[in-house]
N, C-alpha and C positions, 0 to 999 in steps of 0.2 A: 394311325396312332390310336392306341386304345384309350379309353376313358381314364383308367388308372394312371397311365403315363402322363396324360395331360394334367391331371390333378397334382401329381408329384412334381412335374415341371413348374406349374403355377405356384405351388407351395414353396419350392426351392427358390424361385425368382423373387417371390414376395419376401421370403426370409432374408435373402441376400440384400434386397433393397432396404429392408428394415434395418439390418445391421449397418449398412453404409450410412443411412440417415442418422442413426443413433451416434455413430462415430463422429460425423460432422457436427452434430448438435453438441456433443460432449466437448469436442475440440473448441467450439465457439464459446461455450461456458467457461472452459479453462482459460481461454485468452482473456475473457472479461474479468475473471478473478485475478489473473496476473496483473492486469491493468489497474484494477482497484488497489492491489497491493502497492503498486508504484505510486499511485495518487496518495495513499495513506502515508507512505514513506516520505513523500515530499512535504505533506502537511506536518508530519512529526518533526522533520528537520526545521521547518519554519518555526514551529512552536518552540523547539529547543533553542533556536537562534534568538527568538524574542526573549525567552527566559534568561539566556546567557547575557544578552544586552542589558536586561533589567538588573541582573546580579552585578554586572560590571559597573553600571551606573551607581548602584548602592555602594559598592566598594570605593568608587571614586569619591562619592559624597562622604563616606566614612573616613577616608584618608584625609580629605580636606578638613573635616571636623577635628580629627586628631592633630593635624598640623596646627590648626587654629588654637586648640587647647594647649598644645606644646609651646607655642609662642607666648600665650598668655601666662602660662605658669613659669616660663623661663625668661625673666625680664632683662637678660644681658644683651 
């Protein structure tokens, strides 16, 4: 085997291993980003649920207040 063929073989093997490593690393990063998206979505849902419960409680309190005012203004 000539020196030039050894250099070409080494370069092509190194290039191939580099591409394979890059693809696996990129795939790992993509999985991490997808997982972060899921966690953010769960957090967003919890925050919305809390906000909705707070709004619901405000509406319940407001309804009680209106009923109380309605009873006070209508003495029948």
